[in-house]
N, C-alpha and C positions, 0 to 999 in steps of 0.2 A: 359586575361584581368583584372586588378582588378573591385572591388566592390565596392559595394557602403561604404560594413561596414571593407572594409579594409581603406577608408581615414583615420581617428581617431589614429587609427596608425602610417600610416604617415603623419600626419597631423601633431601630438608628437613626431616620429624622427627629421622631421624639423629645428621643435623648438627645437627637446635639439640640435644638430649639428648648432640652432644656436647663440645659450643659452652657448652655450659652447666657440665658441668661440667668443663669445660674452667679454665673461668673460680674455680666451685670453688677449685681445688684450685688455684691458683695464686696464693686468694685467704689461700687453708690457710697456702701457705707463703711468705706475706707479711706476716703474724700469727706466725708460727713465729717469725721470724725477726727482726720485732721486740721479739718479747718475749727468746727468746733478746740481743737487740741488749742493751735494760733491763737482761738476768735478770745479764750479764757484766755492767756502768758500771753499777750497783747493783753489786755485789764488790765491783769496783776501787774503790768509791772510799771504802764500810768499812772496807778492803785501808787504803788512802790512810788517811782517820781514827788508828787506830788505830799504824798509820804513822807517825801523829806527833801524835799524841799519845805513843808512846812518848816519842818525837825533842824534847820537851818538860818530859817527863820525864827525861830523860835522868839515867840514874848519874852522870853526871861532878862534871855541876852538880848534884846535890843532896846526892851528897858532897861535896863545895866549900863549899854552901856552910849545911851542920849543924856541913861541920871550923872557920868560921868563928865559930861562932854559940858553939862547945865554948873556942875561940878567947881570948873576950871573958871569955868565965866566968871563965877561967883566973884572964882577965890582973883581971879585976875591974871588970870594962865589963862593969856588971848592966844600964845605960838599953843601952849599943849589944846586945847579947848577949839582952837584950826589943823592941829596933825591926828584930829582924835579925829573931831566934823569926814574931814580930808578921804583918811581911809574907809572909818564907818559907812559910808557912802557914795568909797568904790567900790567895799563889798558889797555890798546891796545892790551895789550894777552888776558886778560880776555875777549875784544867783542869780540873780531875772536873767539875767540874759544866758544860761546856763542854763537851766530849768529849761524838759522837758529832752535835753540831744545825750543821748544815748553815750558818745563817745565827747571829748572836750585831749587836747589839744596838754597833757604835762604841762608844758608854761603856762598856762589860765591853767589850769587848775594850782599850780604849785602859787600861782599866785594872792590867788581863790582869799588858798592855808595860810602859808603870808601873815595873812591881810585880818586875818580872823582872830593866828596866834598871834603878832606884836598885837591888837584891840585887847585883849586877854590881858596883855604884859605889861598894857600902860596901867590896864586896874590891880591889878597885883607883880605890878615888878622887883619888888627888894621877894619879892616868896619863889620865881623862875627865874630863869634863862633856858635860851632856845638855842638848837642846832639843827643847819639840814644844811647837808651833803649828799650832793652826786656824783657817781660812778664817771670817767670820763669817756665815758662808752657808750650809757644813758645821750641816744638825743632827746632834751625834751622838746621841742620844736616839732618835731617828727611825729614822736611817741602818741601815742595814744589810748588812754583810762578814760572808764566806768568815771563818771563826776561822781558829785558827792559819797565818796563809797571812804576815805582816805581823815575827813574831819574831824566822820564821831574816832573815832580810835584817840582819836587829837585831843580831842574836843573830854573823853573819857578820864586821858589818862591824866588829862591840866582838872578836872573835879575830882577826881575819883581818885585819884592818889598824889598828886604832889604837892593837893591846893591839904589833904587830907595830915599834914608830919606834921607833924610836934613844935623842928624848928619850920619858923617861919622865911627860914633865908636857902639857898642853897638850893634849890632846885634846882631836876637840871634833865629838857624834853630835847632826844635825839630823833630827830625820822632820815634818813640814810634809804635812796634809794641806785637797786643797780639792777646787771643780770647779774644771769647765768644761766651761758651758753644760746637758749631760742626765749629763754623766762624774765619776766624783771616778777619783780621783789622789793618791793616796803616794811620801813622795820619800822615801825619805832619801839620810843625803849623809853622807860624813866627811871627816879632814885624813887618815885613817892611810896607812903604805908598802903602796907593792904591788910589799912581800919578799912571795913564799908561801913558806906553813911547808912539809914534809917533806909531799911526795904518804905517804909508811907511817904521820907521825902519827892519834894518835884523834882529834884535836881536827881535823883536815883533813877527815879518812875521815867525821864527825861532821856538819862544817859542810854540806862538798857532799850530804850524801846530804838531810838535816833541808829546806835550800835546793832539787831536788831534787823534794822531797817537794812539801815548800808549789805549787813552779813545777805541780805534775803534778794538782793539789790545785784551781788554779784551773781550769785549761786547761780539765776535767773539769762543773764548777761552770757556767763562759762556756758548755760548749755544749749544756745544757741549761737553764740562765736566759736565752739571748743574753746574753753581759753582754757582746759584743765584749772582751773581756778583753787584755790583754800585760803584760806585763814587759821595760822595757828594761833597763840600763846601760852608762852613760860614768866614763867619765873622763874627773878634770875635771884645770885646771892654769890656776897662776898666768901674773902677768901678761910675767912671762917666758919662755915655754913648759917650768918645769917640773910637774911630776906634784905636785901637792896632796892629791890629793881624790878618790874615786870618790863615785857616786852612781848609784841605781835607783831606780825609777821604778816603778808596778802601776799600772793605767789602769784603770775597769770602769767598767760598766753607776752610775749611778748608783742604786741601789731604794730606798728606804724601806716600811716595816709595813704601811704604806696598799696601796700593794703592790702588796706578795706580797701582801694579804690578796688582792684586786681579782679577781690572775690564776691 
């Protein structure tokens, strides 16, 4: 029979067991919550990658490209048809190869980007020219970027602004990629108009969707890898304060293949 003096000991023992059980219960809850959050994040990323891939494999773009190839064949422009078909098939191969990858080299991303611009330029050559400039301190072979991020903003610049210019010549598209200390920034600049496409049109809806997917993917990647990524858009004006273009700047931490492997 326990004496009254034993009560503090048993009370201490019971409290200790209760605290230990509570500690393990809370720990399991945190682990379960973290696991659920990670699964949801991965599922969101997979869905966004699929949507981004579907956006790049846009049936509208594929149809127009094949239609242009067909036109060149019928007009006996066999050299142009061959050039168009070669670029189109190479772009499709790169899109499929880069699908479901978190990182690719900047070199691979820019190769796909230029193929896309060149295909659009073949269709609208009188309407715009483009220039891609890479800062000397950016090594494109070792610099890593998330795929399917830059192209939607270039597509938006071409379709939403440059091709909407009243003048059907003189459109300019510039892509500049540079370094800012330990940061990487990509600027997409155009001299297109701010005239809006009809909000119900397929092109306007698709462009908005593609850009939203790219922004969300970059946000998720930024959270996972602490990239401090951001996207900013600004209107450009000439010396008379008249709107004469638009610039989108994508910023992120500069990540190399060596850093990713070390991390």
